[in-house]
C-alpha positions in Angstrom: 29.1 110.8 -30.6 27.8 107.4 -32.1 28.5 106.6 -35.6 25.6 106.5 -38.0 25.4 104.2 -40.7 23.9 104.5 -44.0 20.4 104.1 -43.2 20.6 107.3 -40.7 20.2 105.4 -37.5 22.9 105.4 -35.0 24.9 102.5 -35.1 24.4 101.7 -31.3 20.7 101.6 -31.7 21.1 99.0 -34.6 23.0 96.9 -32.4 20.7 97.2 -29.6 17.8 96.2 -31.8 19.7 93.2 -33.0 20.5 91.9 -29.8 16.7 92.2 -28.5 15.5 90.4 -31.4 18.2 87.7 -31.0 17.2 87.4 -27.6 13.6 87.3 -28.2 14.1 84.4 -30.9 16.2 82.3 -28.2 13.7 82.7 -25.8 10.9 81.2 -28.3 13.1 77.9 -28.8 14.0 78.8 -32.4 17.7 79.0 -31.8 19.8 76.2 -30.7 23.0 77.1 -31.7 23.6 79.5 -28.9 22.9 76.2 -26.5 25.3 74.4 -28.2 27.9 77.0 -28.5 27.4 77.3 -24.9 28.1 73.8 -24.4 31.1 74.4 -26.0 32.2 77.1 -23.9 31.3 74.8 -20.7 33.8 72.0 -21.7 36.5 74.4 -20.9 36.9 76.7 -24.2 38.9 80.0 -23.8 36.0 82.4 -24.9 34.2 83.2 -27.9 34.8 85.9 -30.5 32.6 88.8 -31.1 31.2 89.9 -34.6 33.7 92.8 -34.4 36.8 90.2 -33.5 36.9 90.8 -29.9 36.5 88.0 -27.5 33.6 87.9 -25.4 34.6 86.4 -21.9 38.3 86.7 -22.0 39.9 86.8 -18.5 41.3 90.4 -18.3 41.9 93.0 -15.4 38.9 95.2 -15.1 37.0 93.4 -17.5 33.9 91.8 -16.4 32.0 91.3 -19.5 33.0 87.5 -19.7 30.3 86.0 -17.7 29.0 83.3 -19.4 25.8 81.3 -18.8 26.4 77.4 -17.6 24.8 75.2 -19.9 21.8 73.9 -18.4 23.6 74.4 -15.1 23.6 76.7 -11.8 24.1 80.6 -12.8 27.3 80.4 -10.8 29.1 79.2 -7.9 28.3 80.3 -4.5 29.7 83.6 -3.9 30.1 84.5 -7.5 27.6 87.0 -8.9 26.6 87.1 -12.7 28.0 90.2 -14.5 24.6 90.8 -16.3 21.1 89.3 -16.4 18.5 89.3 -19.1 18.8 91.6 -22.5 19.9 94.5 -20.4 23.3 93.0 -19.9 23.6 91.7 -23.3 22.8 95.0 -24.8 25.5 96.8 -22.6 28.1 93.9 -23.7 27.3 94.8 -27.3 27.2 98.6 -26.7 30.9 98.2 -25.4 31.8 96.1 -28.1 30.6 98.6 -30.5 32.6 101.3 -29.9 35.0 102.1 -32.5 38.5 101.3 -31.6 37.7 99.1 -29.0 36.8 95.4 -28.6 34.9 93.6 -25.9 38.5 93.5 -24.0 38.5 97.3 -24.1 35.1 98.1 -22.5 35.2 99.8 -19.5 33.5 98.0 -16.4 33.1 98.7 -12.9 35.9 97.2 -10.9 33.2 95.6 -8.6 31.5 93.6 -11.2 33.8 90.4 -11.4 33.4 88.0 -14.0 31.2 85.2 -13.8 32.9 81.7 -14.1 31.7 79.5 -17.1 29.4 76.9 -15.8 30.3 74.1 -18.4 34.0 74.6 -18.1 35.9 71.2 -16.7 36.4 71.3 -12.9 39.8 71.7 -13.3 39.7 75.3 -14.9 39.6 78.4 -13.0 39.5 81.9 -13.8 42.1 84.0 -12.0 42.4 87.5 -11.9 45.9 88.4 -13.0 47.6 91.8 -13.1 46.9 94.1 -15.8 50.4 94.7 -16.7 51.0 90.6 -17.3 47.7 89.5 -18.7 48.0 85.5 -19.3 44.6 84.2 -20.6 43.7 80.4 -18.8 44.5 77.7 -21.1 42.0 75.9 -22.7 41.7 72.6 -24.8 40.0 74.0 -27.5 42.1 75.2 -30.6 42.7 78.9 -30.7 41.8 78.9 -34.4 38.3 77.9 -34.1 35.5 79.6 -36.0 34.1 82.6 -34.4 31.2 82.2 -32.2 29.1 84.6 -30.1 28.2 84.4 -26.4 25.4 82.5 -25.2 22.4 84.8 -24.8 21.3 85.8 -21.7 17.9 86.5 -20.9 17.1 89.5 -18.8 13.2 88.6 -18.6 12.3 88.1 -15.0 11.7 84.4 -14.1 13.7 81.6 -12.4 17.3 81.4 -13.1 18.2 78.1 -15.5 19.3 75.1 -13.7 20.1 71.5 -14.6 18.1 69.1 -14.1 21.1 66.9 -12.4 22.5 69.8 -10.0 20.9 71.6 -7.2 18.2 74.3 -7.9 19.7 76.4 -5.4 21.0 79.8 -7.3 24.3 80.7 -7.1 24.9 83.5 -4.4 26.6 86.2 -5.7 30.1 87.2 -4.4 30.7 90.7 -2.6 32.4 93.3 -5.4 35.8 93.7 -4.7 37.9 96.9 -5.9 40.1 96.6 -8.7 42.8 97.7 -6.8 43.2 94.7 -4.9 45.1 91.8 -5.8 43.4 89.1 -8.2 42.3 85.8 -6.4 41.2 82.8 -7.7 37.6 82.0 -8.1 35.8 79.0 -6.7 34.9 76.7 -9.8 31.3 75.4 -10.1 30.8 71.9 -9.2 28.9 69.6 -11.7 27.2 66.1 -10.8 28.0 63.8 -13.5 25.0 63.2 -15.9 23.6 59.4 -15.9 21.8 58.5 -19.1 18.5 56.9 -18.3 18.4 53.0 -18.7 22.2 53.0 -19.7 23.4 49.2 -20.2 26.2 48.5 -18.0 29.6 48.1 -19.9 33.0 46.7 -18.9 35.5 49.0 -20.4 33.9 52.4 -21.9 35.6 53.8 -24.9 37.0 57.4 -24.7 35.0 59.8 -27.1 37.9 62.3 -28.6 36.6 65.4 -29.9 37.8 66.5 -33.3 40.1 69.8 -33.3 38.1 72.5 -34.6 40.5 73.1 -37.5 39.4 69.8 -39.0 35.6 70.9 -38.8 34.6 72.3 -42.1 32.7 75.5 -42.3 29.0 74.8 -41.9 29.6 71.9 -39.7 28.4 71.2 -36.0 30.3 72.9 -33.5 31.8 69.8 -32.2 31.5 66.3 -33.7 31.4 63.3 -30.8 32.5 59.5 -31.7 29.5 56.8 -31.2 30.4 54.7 -28.0 30.1 51.3 -28.8 30.9 49.0 -25.5 33.0 45.9 -25.7 32.0 42.2 -25.1 33.0 41.2 -21.4 35.8 38.8 -21.1 33.6 35.6 -21.4 35.0 31.9 -22.3 35.4 31.4 -26.0 32.7 29.7 -27.5 32.9 27.2 -30.7 30.6 25.4 -33.2 26.9 26.5 -33.8 26.1 27.5 -30.1 28.7 30.0 -30.5 27.4 31.2 -33.4 23.8 31.7 -31.9 25.4 33.4 -29.0 27.2 35.6 -31.3 23.8 36.9 -32.7 22.0 37.1 -29.6 24.5 39.6 -28.3 24.6 41.8 -31.4 20.8 42.0 -31.5 21.0 43.2 -28.2 23.4 45.7 -28.6 21.4 46.9 -31.1 18.3 47.1 -29.1 20.0 48.8 -26.3 21.4 51.5 -28.5 18.1 52.2 -30.0 16.5 52.4 -26.6 19.2 54.7 -25.4 18.3 57.2 -28.4 14.8 56.9 -27.8 15.3 57.5 -24.2 17.3 60.6 -24.7 15.1 62.4 -27.3 11.9 61.7 -25.3 14.1 62.9 -22.1 14.4 66.7 -23.6 11.2 67.4 -25.7 11.0 70.9 -26.9 8.5 73.2 -25.3 7.4 76.5 -26.8 6.1 77.5 -23.3 9.3 77.1 -21.6 12.2 79.3 -22.8 14.8 77.4 -21.2 14.0 74.0 -23.0 15.8 74.6 -26.0 18.7 75.4 -24.1 18.4 71.8 -21.5 17.7 69.8 -24.9 20.7 71.3 -26.8 23.0 70.7 -23.7 22.1 67.4 -22.8 24.3 65.8 -25.5 26.7 68.3 -24.7 27.3 67.5 -21.2 27.6 63.6 -21.8 30.5 64.5 -24.5 33.0 66.5 -22.0 32.5 63.8 -19.2 33.6 60.8 -21.6 36.3 63.3 -23.2 37.6 64.6 -20.0 40.9 62.3 -20.2 41.5 63.0 -24.1 41.2 66.6 -24.2 43.6 66.9 -21.3 46.3 65.7 -23.6 44.6 65.8 -27.4 48.1 64.5 -28.5 48.4 61.5 -26.7 46.7 58.5 -28.3 44.1 56.4 -26.5 45.7 52.9 -25.4 44.3 50.1 -27.4 42.0 47.7 -25.8 43.3 44.1 -25.4 41.0 40.9 -25.5 42.0 38.1 -23.2 40.6 34.9 -24.8 41.5 31.7 -23.2 42.5 28.7 -25.3 40.3 25.8 -25.3 41.6 22.1 -25.5 41.4 20.5 -29.0 38.3 18.6 -29.9 38.1 14.8 -31.1 38.0 14.5 -34.8 34.4 13.7 -35.0 33.5 16.6 -32.9 35.8 19.0 -35.0 34.0 17.8 -38.0 30.4 18.2 -36.5 31.6 22.0 -35.8 33.0 22.3 -39.6 29.7 21.1 -41.0 27.1 22.1 -38.6 26.4 18.4 -38.3 25.7 17.2 -34.6 28.1 13.7 -34.0 26.6 10.6 -34.1 25.7 9.0 -30.8 28.8 6.9 -29.3 28.6 3.0 -29.8 30.8 0.4 -29.4 30.6 -0.6 -33.2 31.5 3.0 -34.3 34.4 2.9 -31.6 35.7 0.1 -33.0 35.3 0.8 -36.8 37.1 4.2 -35.8 40.1 2.6 -34.3 40.4 0.3 -37.2 40.5 3.1 -39.8 43.0 5.2 -37.6 45.2 2.0 -36.7 45.1 0.2 -39.8 47.3 2.9 -42.2 50.1 2.9 -39.2 50.3 -0.7 -38.7 50.8 -1.0 -42.7 53.3 1.7 -42.6 55.1 -0.1 -39.7 54.8 -3.4 -41.9 56.5 -1.7 -44.8 59.2 -0.5 -43.0 60.0 -3.6 -41.4 59.8 -5.7 -44.5 62.5 -3.2 -46.3 64.5 -3.5 -43.2 64.6 -7.1 -43.1 65.3 -7.3 -46.9 68.2 -4.7 -46.8 69.8 -6.3 -43.7 72.8 -8.1 -44.3 72.6 -11.8 -44.2 74.2 -14.1 -41.6 77.5 -16.0 -42.3 77.1 -19.2 -43.4 78.6 -21.9 -41.1 79.5 -25.6 -41.2 78.3 -27.7 -38.8 78.8 -31.5 -38.1 76.0 -33.9 -38.7 78.2 -37.1 -38.2 79.0 -38.9 -34.9 81.4 -36.5 -33.4 83.5 -39.2 -31.6 84.3 -42.9 -32.9 85.5 -45.7 -30.8 88.1 -48.3 -31.8 86.6 -51.9 -31.2 88.5 -54.6 -29.7 87.7 -53.8 -26.0 89.8 -51.6 -23.5 93.6 -51.8 -23.9 95.6 -53.9 -21.6 99.2 -52.5 -21.1 102.1 -54.3 -19.2 102.6 -51.6 -16.7 105.2 -51.8 -14.1 104.7 -52.6 -10.5 106.9 -50.0 -9.1 107.7 -46.1 -10.1 106.0 -44.2 -12.5 105.6 -43.7 -16.2 103.4 -42.8 -19.2 103.1 -44.0 -23.1 101.5 -41.8 -25.7 101.2 -42.0 -29.2 102.2 -38.7 -31.2 99.3 -37.1 -32.8 96.7 -39.4 -31.5 96.8 -39.6 -27.6 98.0 -41.0 -24.5 97.7 -44.7 -24.1 97.8 -44.6 -20.3 99.8 -43.8 -17.2 100.8 -45.6 -14.1 102.1 -44.5 -10.7 101.9 -41.4 -8.8 102.7 -38.9 -11.3 104.5 -37.0 -8.6 107.9 -34.7 -9.2 110.9 -37.2 -8.5 114.7 -36.9 -9.8 115.4 -37.8 -13.1 119.3 -38.0 -12.9 120.9 -37.9 -16.8 117.4 -37.5 -18.5 118.0 -34.0 -17.5 120.4 -33.9 -20.4 117.2 -33.9 -22.8 116.5 -30.4 -21.6 119.9 -29.3 -22.2 120.0 -30.5 -25.6 116.6 -28.9 -26.4 117.8 -25.4 -25.4 121.4 -25.5 -27.4 119.4 -27.0 -30.3 116.4 -23.9 -30.0 119.0 -21.3 -29.9 121.6 -22.7 -32.2 119.8 -24.8 -34.5 121.5 -27.2 -37.0 119.8 -28.2 -40.2 120.5 -31.2 -42.6 124.1 -31.8 -42.9 125.5 -29.0 -40.7 127.8 -29.4 -37.8 127.3 -26.2 -36.3 129.8 -23.8 -34.8 132.9 -24.8 -33.4 133.7 -25.0 -29.7 137.0 -24.7 -27.7 137.5 -27.0 -24.6 138.3 -24.5 -21.6 140.3 -25.5 -18.6 137.1 -26.3 -16.4 135.8 -29.3 -18.9 139.4 -30.8 -19.4 139.7 -30.8 -15.3 136.2 -32.4 -15.0 137.1 -35.1 -17.6 138.9 -36.8 -15.1 136.2 -37.0 -12.6 135.7 -40.8 -11.2 132.3 -40.4 -9.7 130.4 -39.4 -12.7 129.8 -39.9 -16.5 132.3 -37.9 -18.5 133.9 -37.2 -22.1 137.9 -37.6 -22.3 138.4 -34.0 -23.8 141.3 -32.2 -23.5 141.8 -28.0 -22.8 142.4 -26.5 -26.3 140.7 -28.9 -28.6 137.9 -28.0 -30.7 134.6 -29.7 -31.4 131.8 -28.9 -33.4 128.4 -28.1 -31.8 126.9 -31.6 -33.2 129.9 -33.4 -31.7 129.5 -32.0 -28.5 125.7 -33.0 -28.4 127.0 -36.7 -29.4 129.3 -36.7 -26.6 126.2 -35.3 -24.3 123.3 -37.7 -25.2 125.5 -40.9 -26.0 128.0 -41.4 -23.3 126.1 -38.9 -21.1 129.1 -36.7 -20.3 128.6 -34.6 -17.8 131.6 -32.1 -18.1 130.2 -31.4 -21.6 126.5 -30.4 -20.5 128.4 -27.9 -18.3 130.7 -26.8 -21.2 127.7 -26.2 -23.4 126.0 -24.3 -20.8 128.8 -21.8 -20.3 128.9 -21.5 -24.2 125.5 -20.6 -24.5 124.5 -18.5 -21.8 128.0 -17.4 -20.1 127.3 -19.2 -16.8 125.9 -22.4 -15.7 123.5 -20.8 -13.3 122.2 -18.4 -16.4 121.8 -21.6 -18.3 119.7 -23.2 -15.7 117.5 -20.1 -15.8 117.1 -20.7 -19.3 115.9 -24.4 -18.9 113.4 -23.3 -16.4 112.2 -20.8 -18.8 111.9 -23.3 -21.7 110.1 -25.9 -19.2 107.5 -23.1 -18.5 107.1 -22.4 -22.2 106.2 -26.3 -22.9 103.8 -26.2 -20.0 105.9 -28.7 -17.7 104.3 -27.3 -14.5 105.7 -29.9 -12.4 109.8 -29.8 -13.6 112.3 -28.1 -11.7 115.9 -27.6 -13.1 119.0 -27.0 -10.9 122.0 -28.0 -13.0 122.5 -28.7 -16.7 123.8 -32.5 -16.2 121.0 -33.9 -13.5 123.7 -35.0 -11.2 121.9 -33.1 -8.6 118.7 -34.7 -7.0 117.4 -31.3 -6.7 116.2 -31.4 -10.4 112.8 -33.1 -10.6 110.2 -33.7 -13.2 106.9 -35.9 -13.7 106.5 -38.6 -16.6 103.8 -36.4 -18.5 106.1 -33.3 -18.1 109.1 -35.3 -19.7 106.6 -36.7 -22.6 105.7 -32.9 -23.5 109.5 -32.4 -23.6 110.4 -35.6 -25.9 107.5 -34.3 -28.5 109.2 -31.0 -28.6 113.2 -32.1 -28.9 112.0 -35.0 -31.3 111.1 -32.5 -33.9 115.0 -31.8 -34.6 116.3 -34.0 -37.2 119.9 -33.9 -35.9 118.4 -34.8 -32.4 116.7 -38.0 -33.5 119.6 -38.7 -35.4 122.0 -38.7 -32.2 119.7 -40.5 -29.9 119.2 -43.4 -32.4 122.9 -44.1 -32.5 124.3 -47.2 -30.6 127.4 -45.6 -30.5 129.6 -43.1 -31.7 133.5 -42.3 -32.6 134.7 -38.6 -32.2 137.7 -37.4 -33.3 140.1 -36.7 -30.6 138.9 -39.2 -28.4 140.2 -42.8 -28.3 138.0 -45.8 -29.1 134.2 -46.2 -29.7 131.8 -44.5 -27.5 128.9 -47.0 -26.5 125.5 -46.1 -26.0 124.2 -46.6 -22.3 120.5 -47.4 -23.9 121.2 -50.8 -25.1 117.4 -51.0 -26.1 118.2 -49.4 -29.4 119.3 -52.8 -30.3 115.7 -53.9 -30.6 113.8 -53.5 -33.7 111.7 -50.1 -33.7 113.4 -48.3 -30.9 115.0 -45.1 -31.5 116.1 -43.5 -28.1 115.9 -41.1 -26.3 117.9 -41.1 -23.0 118.9 -43.0 -19.8 119.3 -41.6 -16.5 120.3 -43.3 -13.1 121.3 -42.3 -9.8 120.7 -43.4 -6.3 117.8 -41.2 -5.4 116.3 -41.4 -8.7 116.8 -45.3 -9.5 116.6 -46.7 -13.1 114.7 -44.2 -15.6 114.5 -44.4 -19.5 112.9 -41.9 -21.6 112.2 -43.7 -25.1 110.7 -43.5 -28.6 109.5 -46.2 -30.8 107.8 -46.5 -34.2 105.3 -48.6 -35.9 103.9 -48.8 -39.1 100.3 -48.3 -39.6 98.7 -48.5 -43.2 102.3 -48.1 -44.4 102.9 -44.8 -42.3 105.4 -44.8 -39.4 103.9 -43.6 -36.2 106.1 -42.6 -33.2 105.4 -43.9 -30.0 106.9 -41.9 -26.9 107.1 -43.4 -23.3 109.1 -43.1 -20.0 109.7 -45.3 -17.2 110.8 -43.7 -13.8 112.0 -44.8 -10.4 112.9 -48.5 -11.2 114.7 -49.7 -8.0 114.2 -53.3 -7.5 117.9 -53.9 -8.1 121.0 -53.8 -5.6 123.3 -52.0 -7.9 122.8 -48.7 -9.9 123.4 -50.8 -13.2 120.8 -53.0 -12.6 118.4 -50.6 -11.7 119.0 -48.9 -15.2 118.6 -52.3 -17.1 115.6 -52.9 -15.1 113.9 -49.5 -16.3 115.0 -50.7 -20.0 113.3 -54.0 -19.5 110.2 -52.4 -18.5 109.8 -50.1 -21.2 110.5 -52.8 -23.7 107.5 -54.6 -22.4 105.4 -51.3 -22.8 106.9 -50.7 -26.5 106.0 -54.1 -27.9 102.1 -53.9 -26.5 101.9 -50.5 -28.3 103.2 -51.7 -31.3 100.9 -54.5 -31.5 97.9 -52.6 -30.5 98.2 -49.3 -32.5 96.1 -49.7 -35.6 93.8 -47.8 -37.9 89.9 -47.8 -38.7 88.0 -45.9 -41.3 86.1 -43.2 -39.4 84.9 -41.5 -42.5 84.0 -43.1 -45.8 84.3 -41.5 -49.1 81.1 -39.6 -50.1 79.8 -39.8 -46.5 77.6 -36.9 -45.3 79.4 -35.6 -42.5 77.7 -32.3 -42.0 75.8 -29.1 -43.8 76.0 -25.8 -44.5 73.8 -23.6 -42.2 72.8 -20.1 -44.1 71.6 -18.8 -40.6 67.9 -18.7 -41.8 66.9 -22.2 -41.1 68.6 -23.4 -44.8 70.9 -26.7 -44.6 72.8 -27.8 -47.5 74.5 -31.1 -47.0 78.3 -31.8 -47.3 80.5 -34.9 -48.0 83.6 -36.1 -47.7 85.6 -36.4 -50.8 87.8 -39.4 -49.5 88.3 -42.1 -46.8 89.8 -41.3 -43.6 91.5 -43.8 -41.4 92.4 -42.6 -37.9 95.1 -44.4 -35.8 94.2 -45.7 -32.6 94.0 -48.9 -30.4 91.2 -50.8 -28.9 88.8 -49.1 -26.7 90.5 -45.2 -28.0 87.6 -43.0 -28.6 88.7 -40.1 -31.2 86.7 -36.8 -32.0 85.9 -35.5 -35.6 86.1 -31.8 -36.3 84.8 -30.3 -39.5 86.0 -26.7 -40.2 85.9 -24.3 -42.9 89.8 -25.2 -43.6 90.6 -21.1 -43.1 88.4 -19.9 -45.9 84.7 -18.2 -45.6 82.0 -20.1 -46.6 79.7 -18.6 -49.6 76.3 -17.8 -49.6 75.8 -19.8 -52.8 77.5 -22.5 -54.8 77.5 -25.1 -57.0 77.2 -29.1 -56.1 80.8 -30.4 -55.7 82.3 -27.2 -54.5 84.6 -27.5 -51.7 83.5 -25.8 -48.5 85.6 -27.1 -45.6 87.7 -30.0 -44.2 86.9 -32.9 -41.7 89.6 -34.1 -39.5 90.7 -36.9 -37.1 93.2 -36.6 -34.2 95.8 -33.6 -34.0 99.6 -33.2 -34.3 101.4 -35.3 -36.3 99.0 -37.9 -36.1 96.1 -36.0 -37.6 94.5 -37.1 -40.6 92.1 -35.2 -42.8 89.7 -35.0 -45.8 88.0 -32.0 -48.0 84.3 -31.8 -47.9 82.2 -30.6 -50.8 78.7 -29.4 -51.1 76.2 -32.3 -52.1 73.9 -30.0 -53.7 73.5 -26.6 -54.8 73.9 -23.8 -52.0 71.3 -21.4 -52.5 70.8 -17.8 -51.0 68.0 -17.3 -48.9 64.8 -16.2 -50.7 62.7 -13.0 -49.7 60.3 -15.1 -47.7 63.3 -16.1 -45.1 64.4 -12.7 -45.2 61.4 -11.2 -44.1 60.5 -13.8 -41.5 64.2 -13.9 -39.8 64.3 -13.1 -36.0 67.3 -11.9 -34.2 
């Protein structure tokens, strides 16, 4: 028995009347909510709840009340019958739901009436019959806590089936009813054709419109909210300047016009018609069909955020300065011209050039000044007057004459190595004094005469000294016996005493000759008895200058005779030239291979100062006996000595106060310097001497006052060198700013 409410009418009749009124109202186009809800169901909702709390259209075994009309589409897929048509079907569904204790799921339906699939659901959804003991509703992308909604009304009025303008008009064919006892099978899904909006503008990358969850919608809001689709601009080359601004404005206007046109086209495409009952459903279904198509990917996984779109923009090369200024000020650049180009280059390069000039000036000022140097301004050479020198050179042999400290007066002969006989003892004395020097009144160490020296004293074919074994003599006494009587046995004794053996001493003699620059000399014994000991006049003059530096040696060779304790009588010097004025040595030597040889030294006074003249005569052989050959060499030497003493003179090369040079500061400044005293050089007629201006071993200052000594000027070299200090003639001033700035290098 049906329940009766307070009005006295059965509850079932009351529900039937309400459904009939609702269906009539929908037919007149006054209710668009049902169409909207139908669109929502067509996007894949699980089902709508009935007013009594049951779920209409829920897929359960044996339930055939879930048939939903597709939103503007075909009534069903081929082979799927509708559960009910028109108001009668709706009334039966409401009656089943209105029974006490039962919901729509509990209503008993014939097993032959399968569910009609919702035509508006996504193609991926299908309604599957499942066993009664394991019911599992299909998954839906809509939240389950959505507001309850009623099923879309179904019209039982006769007429053509509701169809979508974009799909085929052929109605769906009902499928054969299957017994409920059979296993459930998948139902084919209705295929929909995508709706193409009329005159829709082409877009490059459409934006997905996401459907808001139902739990975010407030009460009274629409069944769904869709986002507004705004197409992005295509990836076009970036524009700049006024043209780009104008293009952007034009693009914006075009988009607004297209949006307005689309909205008007959509409104005009679905006008409300009271004559057609399906017009409201079509009008309300138009926006609903576009949204599911655009939100298909997003509704499948609502939790996954949409990927942000990226715009690819290619950078443009930088603009020239004037073009960039025109872009910023919206002022077109002036037309190019030669004058404007020139002025622009001047404005650009002038600051750079000024900066470089400033940096260059600072660098020039802070750079260290070059060191000042003294430079000679006087004639670098001075030639003595009187014509060329005429020396009485011998017509045989070879020889040379030199003024110590001044230079060579000339040479004659072949200047080739030849035997020198006892002149060799000059090198023996030099090595002994070098290794065992004697100074002042010293006599040197005592040396004992060995047996070999005593035995050699009795030799008759050579000059010796009468020494006996066991006697002791000082170094100076043995040197006297070596140089005055030219004792060969004493020469060998000194060699053994100094080096341990005669050969070792000979090696020392050759080493000393090399040190003195005697490149054409070779020594084979300490006495010179062997004719294998050879030398040249030039080499012997080098040795004479070195050995004459020892005072004890000069003293010995200038002695005409000597008396030595232990040796009877007075020992005469073989060099009888010593008896001549101004002659002071050095050593004679004679042998058959060598002939007569004399290495001599003479002195002369020049401006009250003694000057030493050195010379040698070698190979005098125009005599029959050896002593005559030796005397011949002495005679030749004396003629050369007299001429040299006569011609050697002095001359004023530099006068006091004479400007001899200047101080060069390295930047073009020159400050003259003068000699503080007169310089007289030693020479002979025709001799050329050189002047040298030096700093005297101290640095030249950058500034100074007149009269300050800054260097030395000298003439000659060695013992004959004469010099004078030089001083500033005027103040020496440090270079100014202009010179520092303009210096180069």
